[in-house]
C-alpha positions as CSV (number, residue, x, y, z in Angstrom):
1,M,95.5,119.7,103.7
2,A,97.0,121.4,100.7
3,D,100.2,120.9,98.6
4,Q,102.7,123.7,97.9
5,S,100.5,125.1,95.1
6,G,97.6,125.4,97.4
7,K,95.6,122.6,95.9
8,S,93.8,120.1,98.3
9,N,94.8,116.5,98.5
10,H,91.6,115.6,96.8
11,E,92.3,117.9,93.8
12,V,95.8,116.5,93.4
13,A,94.5,112.9,93.6
14,D,91.7,113.8,91.1
15,Y,94.3,115.2,88.7
16,I,96.5,112.2,89.0
17,A,93.5,109.9,88.4
18,T,92.6,111.8,85.2
19,M,96.2,111.8,83.9
20,T,97.0,108.2,84.7
21,A,93.7,107.0,83.1
22,H,94.7,108.8,79.8
23,L,98.2,107.5,80.0
24,A,97.0,103.9,80.6
25,Q,94.8,104.2,77.6
26,M,97.7,105.4,75.5
27,A,100.0,102.7,76.7
28,A,97.3,100.0,76.0
29,A,96.7,101.3,72.5
30,Q,100.4,100.8,71.8
31,N,100.4,97.3,73.4
32,F,102.7,98.4,76.2
33,I,101.1,95.8,78.4
34,L,103.2,96.2,81.6
35,L,103.2,99.9,81.5
36,A,99.4,100.0,80.9
37,H,98.9,97.7,83.9
38,L,101.1,99.8,86.2
39,L,99.3,103.0,85.1
40,E,96.0,101.4,85.8
41,M,97.2,100.5,89.3
42,A,98.2,104.1,89.9
43,W,94.8,105.2,88.5
44,L,93.0,102.9,90.9
45,E,95.0,104.1,93.8
46,A,94.2,107.8,92.9
47,E,90.6,107.0,92.5
48,Q,90.5,105.3,95.9
49,L,92.1,108.5,97.4
50,C,89.3,110.5,95.9
51,G,86.8,108.2,97.5
52,R,85.6,106.6,94.3
53,D,85.2,102.9,93.6
54,S,86.0,102.7,89.9
55,I,86.5,100.1,87.3
56,A,89.6,100.2,85.1
57,P,89.7,102.8,82.3
58,R,88.4,101.7,78.9
59,R,91.2,100.5,76.7
60,R,91.2,102.0,73.2
61,S,92.1,99.9,70.3
62,A,95.2,100.8,68.3
63,N,93.1,102.1,65.4
64,Q,91.1,104.6,67.5
């Protein structure tokens, strides 16, 4: 099945997984603990929709 832009569900879930992983790293780097946790949960859900069993994205330290 495709969305309105013509992308498949897998492509959309893959994009969401990529973006939420980056956002979770940014939130963690700023010590936004709850936001980082929620974004990691969204990332894991998107990864599952892609059929991947992943571990949480690597958190960057504030000085990276």
